[in-house]
C-alpha positions as CSV (number, residue, x, y, z in Angstrom):
1,M,65.0,69.0,60.0
2,A,67.4,70.4,62.5
3,Y,68.3,73.3,60.2
4,L,64.7,74.1,59.6
5,L,64.0,74.0,63.3
6,K,66.9,76.4,63.8
7,V,65.4,78.8,61.3
8,L,61.9,78.6,62.9
9,L,63.3,79.2,66.3
10,G,65.5,82.1,65.2
11,E,68.2,80.9,67.5
12,C,70.7,78.1,68.0
13,L,69.3,74.6,68.4
14,P,68.5,73.5,72.0
15,F,71.5,71.8,73.7
16,N,69.6,69.1,75.4
17,N,67.4,66.4,73.9
18,M,64.4,67.1,76.0
19,R,64.0,70.7,74.8
20,Y,65.0,69.7,71.2
21,F,62.1,67.2,71.1
22,Q,59.7,69.6,72.7
23,E,60.4,72.1,70.0
24,M,60.2,69.4,67.2
25,Q,56.9,68.3,68.6
26,T,55.6,71.9,68.5
27,Y,56.6,72.6,65.0
28,F,56.4,69.1,63.5
29,P,53.7,67.1,65.4
30,R,53.8,64.4,62.8
31,L,57.3,63.5,61.7
32,F,58.3,60.3,60.0
33,D,62.0,60.0,59.1
34,A,62.5,58.3,55.8
35,R,66.0,57.2,56.8
36,Y,64.7,55.6,60.0
37,L,61.9,53.9,58.0
38,A,64.5,52.6,55.4
39,D,66.5,51.2,58.3
40,L,63.5,49.1,59.4
41,V,63.4,47.4,56.0
42,K,65.7,44.4,55.7
43,N,68.4,44.8,53.0
44,L,67.6,48.4,52.4
45,K,70.8,50.1,53.5
46,G,73.0,52.9,52.1
47,G,72.8,56.6,51.4
48,L,69.9,58.4,49.9
49,L,70.8,57.7,46.2
50,E,71.5,54.0,47.0
51,V,68.2,53.5,48.7
52,A,66.4,55.4,45.9
53,G,68.1,53.1,43.4
54,L,67.1,50.0,45.4
55,L,63.5,51.2,45.5
56,E,63.7,52.1,41.7
57,V,62.9,55.7,42.4
58,T,63.8,57.9,39.5
59,T,66.1,60.7,40.5
60,P,65.6,63.6,38.2
61,Y,68.9,65.3,39.2
62,S,72.4,64.0,39.1
63,N,73.8,66.5,41.6
64,H,73.6,66.6,45.4
65,S,71.8,69.9,46.1
66,A,69.4,70.6,48.9
67,A,66.5,70.8,46.4
68,S,67.4,67.5,44.7
69,N,67.9,65.7,48.0
70,S,64.7,67.0,49.5
71,Y,62.7,65.9,46.4
72,V,64.3,62.5,46.3
73,T,63.7,62.0,50.1
74,G,60.0,62.7,49.5
75,L,59.9,60.2,46.7
76,V,61.7,57.6,48.8
77,F,59.3,58.2,51.7
78,F,56.2,57.7,49.6
79,K,57.7,54.6,47.9
80,L,58.6,53.1,51.3
81,R,55.1,53.8,52.7
82,T,53.5,52.1,49.7
83,M,55.9,49.1,49.3
84,F,56.6,48.2,52.9
85,F,54.1,49.9,55.2
86,E,50.9,49.0,53.2
87,G,50.1,52.7,52.6
88,T,50.0,53.8,56.2
89,I,52.7,54.2,58.8
90,D,52.0,53.2,62.4
91,E,51.8,56.2,64.8
92,K,54.4,54.6,67.1
93,L,57.0,55.5,64.5
94,N,56.0,59.2,64.7
95,G,59.0,61.2,65.9
96,L,61.6,58.5,65.7
97,Q,64.7,59.8,64.0
98,H,67.8,58.2,62.6
99,A,70.9,59.6,64.2
100,L,74.6,59.2,63.8
101,E,74.8,57.2,67.0
102,G,71.6,55.2,66.6
103,V,67.9,56.1,67.0
104,I,66.8,59.1,69.0
105,T,63.3,59.3,70.2
106,R,61.0,61.9,71.6
107,Q,61.1,62.0,75.4
């Protein structure tokens, strides 16, 4: 998402969290992070392909390319929503993102 935001802005990403989240809210008012949602599910840990495997999501590609990973991320998201969130995801999870140092939230 950060790369896509950088492209949309036509400049470097904002240096502070507040501006970053303002821009994210502008371009992506509804954002549900599949990685963050997977972290909420007990015993559903690992990288994208591991989580996809645990969810029995068929991965059509064996390589790690941007297209393949994007497609698999979408499949994982919809499988998570169906299996663990009863088909709908609570709005309080909108904008929460998984980060290297924990969860980051909109300010």
